[in-house]
N, C-alpha and C positions, 0 to 999 in steps of 0.2 A: 565435550562441552555440554553441560546439562541445560544451561540457559539459552533459550532460543531468542534470536534477534529478529524482530519484525520490522519491515519497512514502515516508517512513520507517516506514510501517505496512503498506501494500499493494503497494508497488513501482511504482505507476503513474507513467509519465513525466509531469512537470508542465512544460508548455511555454508556457502562457498564464496570465494572471492569474486567470481564472475556474477554473483547475484547483486553485488553492491554497485550503486551509481558512482559517478565520478565528479570531482570538483573541477573547477575551471583549469587548474594546473595539471589535471589528469590523475591526481591521487584519488584513492577510494573515499567515497562519502559514506560514512558509517550509519547514517540515519535513514537513507533512502535507497531503494533498489534501482537497478539499471533501467527498468521499464518506466520508472517515475522521474528519474533525475539523471541527467547526463551533462557533462561539461559545465557544471556549476549552475544549472537551471532545471526547473521542472520541465518535463517533456510535453505536458499537457496542462493548459490552463482550464481547470474545471472546478466546480463546486464540490463540496463534500457529498451532497446528494447524488451528483453525477458519478462520482467515484464509487459510491455504494452501488448504484445501479449497474455500473460496469463490472464490479467485482461479483455481484450476485449473478449476473448473466454468465460470466466466466465460470463461476462455481457450479451453476446449473448445467452448463454445457459439458463440464468435465466430470460431472457426477459427484462432486464434492458436497453439493447441497441437494436435498431431495424436495425441500419445501421452500418455495420462493419467499413467502410471507415470513416464515420463521427465520430464514437467512437474513432478510432485510432488517427485521427487528434486532437480530443479534449484532449486525454491523452498525446499525443506528445507535446502539448502546456503546459499542467499542470505539468507533472512529473518532468521536469527540475527545477521546483520551490520547489519540495519536498526535505527535508534535505538529504536523502540518495543519491539523484542523482545530487545535486547541483555541486558537484566536479567531476562528471562523464564526460567522453568525449562524 
């Protein structure tokens, strides 16, 4: 599959069934990952800025990002396009 599916909350690539969150009935939630969404609800009530900070910190710790400011700017541009944050202020 060439098209990558990304969590519409944190941007994590979801490539395997275990990456997907779950709806209240236990079925897979196709829009959100298991870290962001379980049993039909978000696992963490946070703002988009808080999610960006969390993701930048995780990316810096894992070596995915080398420059905090550049990573933050990139996520600040991308996250407003994700489903969870489109309606956010």
